[in-house]
C-alpha positions, -999 to +999 in steps of 0.1 A: -002+000+000+028+024+011+044+015-026+012+024-044+010+056-029+045+065-034+041+056-070+012+077-074+027+106-059+060+104-080+036+099-112+017+131-103+051+149-099+065+138-131+032+147-148+034+181-136+069+184-144+063+176-180+033+197-186+053+227-171+082+220-195+058+216-225+040+249-218+074+269-220+084+252-252+053+262-271+068+294-284+061+318-255+086+346-252+083+367-224+112+389-208+114+390-171+135+407-147+168+397-146+177+369-122+205+386-106+231+364-128+263+381-135+274+383-171+307+393-190+307+425-207+318+410-240+297+418-267+284+391-286+250+400-296+218+378-299+185+384-313+157+375-286+125+357-300+109+390-286+128+408-313+151+425-288+187+427-291+209+416-260+245+423-255+254+383-254+234+350-246+241+353-210+222+384-208+194+371-226+190+339-207+194+360-173+161+376-185+143+344-193+149+345-230+158+310-241+150+310-275+174+337-297+197+337-326+231+349-330+237+385-344+214+418-339+181+419-344+167+432-376+151+466-375+115+466-387+106+497-405+069+507-402+055+520-437 
């Protein structure tokens, strides 16, 4: 009986973890306040999925941006 309860709890925890991971990988691109991480001052710009240029990948990740490409974002001209 004790093993059954343990397995049930473990299954629920794994399900919650997997669902949470899936929700974050659905293309959501939300910048949040810096997590306090210290990044180098080396300028290797990356373009975040939110079309914002960050000084380097560490700065982007510190803001919660996990999807980015190398280089500055292309400027979009409004007609």
